[in-house]
C-alpha positions in Angstrom: 0.0 0.0 0.0 1.3 3.5 -0.9 0.3 6.6 1.1 0.0 9.5 -1.3 -1.4 12.0 1.2 -0.2 11.6 4.8 -2.2 13.4 7.5 -2.7 16.6 5.5 -4.5 19.2 7.6 -7.8 20.1 6.1 -10.7 22.5 6.9 -13.9 22.0 5.0 -16.5 24.7 5.3 -20.3 24.0 5.0 -21.4 23.1 1.5 -20.8 20.8 -1.4 -17.4 20.4 -3.2 -15.9 18.3 -5.9 -12.3 17.2 -5.8 -10.7 16.0 -9.0 -11.0 14.3 -11.4 -7.6 12.7 -11.1 -6.1 9.9 -13.3 -6.0 6.4 -11.7 -2.7 4.8 -12.8 -3.0 1.4 -14.4 -2.5 -1.4 -11.9 -4.2 0.3 -8.9 -7.0 -1.7 -7.4 -8.1 0.3 -4.4 -8.3 3.8 -3.0 -8.8 4.5 0.7 -9.6 7.9 2.3 -9.2 8.4 6.0 -10.4 11.4 8.1 -9.0 11.8 11.6 -11.7 11.9 14.2 -12.0 13.7 17.6 -10.6 11.6 20.5 -9.6 12.5 24.0 -6.0 12.8 22.6 -7.1 14.9 19.5 -10.0 17.0 20.8 -9.7 19.6 18.1 -10.3 17.3 15.1 -14.0 17.3 14.1 -15.2 17.9 17.7 -18.8 18.7 17.2 -21.2 15.8 17.0 -23.5 17.8 14.8 -20.9 18.2 12.1 -21.7 15.8 9.3 -19.8 14.8 6.1 -21.0 12.8 3.2 -18.3 11.5 0.9 -19.0 9.9 -2.5 -16.3 8.6 -4.7 -17.1 8.3 -8.4 -15.1 6.4 -11.1 -14.9 7.0 -14.8 -13.7 4.2 -17.1 -14.0 6.4 -20.3 -11.5 9.1 -19.6 -13.8 11.3 -17.6 -16.8 11.5 -20.0 -19.1 9.8 -17.6 -18.8 8.9 -13.9 -20.6 6.3 -11.8 -20.8 5.8 -8.0 -18.0 3.6 -6.6 -18.3 3.9 -2.9 -19.1 6.4 -0.2 -19.7 7.1 3.5 -21.5 9.4 5.8 -20.3 10.3 9.3 -20.9 12.7 12.1 -18.3 14.3 14.4 -17.5 14.0 18.0 -16.0 11.0 19.8 -17.1 7.7 18.3 -16.6 4.3 19.8 -16.1 0.8 18.6 -15.3 -2.5 20.4 -11.6 -1.5 21.0 -12.4 2.0 22.3 -12.4 5.4 20.6 -12.5 5.4 16.8 -9.5 7.5 15.5 -10.7 7.7 11.9 -13.7 7.6 9.6 -12.8 5.6 6.5 -14.1 5.0 3.0 -12.4 2.3 0.8 -13.1 1.6 -2.8 -12.1 -1.8 -3.9 -11.9 -3.4 -6.3 -11.6 -0.5 -8.8 -13.1 -1.3 -12.2 -10.5 -2.3 -14.8 -9.8 -0.2 -17.8 -7.5 2.4 -19.2 -7.9 6.2 -18.8 -9.7 5.6 -15.5 -10.4 8.7 -13.4 -11.7 9.3 -9.9 -13.5 12.3 -8.3 -14.6 12.8 -4.8 -17.8 14.7 -3.9 -18.1 16.0 -0.3 -21.0 17.7 1.5 -20.4 19.2 5.0 -23.2 20.5 7.2 -23.0 22.1 10.6 -19.2 22.6 10.1 -16.6 23.5 9.5 -15.0 20.1 9.6 -11.4 20.2 10.8 -9.4 17.1 10.3 -6.4 15.4 8.8 -6.7 13.5 5.5 -4.8 10.4 4.5 -5.1 8.8 1.1 -3.7 5.3 0.4 -3.7 3.4 -2.9 -2.8 -0.2 -3.9 
């Protein structure tokens, strides 16, 4: 797995945004986006439980002429828990990516009751 963005500080204001499109190099089979969450050790990341993000990843297999849904997630801020304790990230993973040449990806985000303050990590394989 290769990390192409490593804990980049981000602040997303309320509203909808589109990031990309970006070329998906041949041979890649997955893309993972990670957003740092609020924890007792990182209380300034995404601290408000009301702050919501919707992330939709879309893939094009025809050079960007058309896009189709690939994967997505929706999450709210504040401290979240799982079996092992506090969740440190919210994650969206797209795999397997469709085969083809001239593939592209774009990410659509919608933030409400923000801003959303976090760190972004992007991994590809």
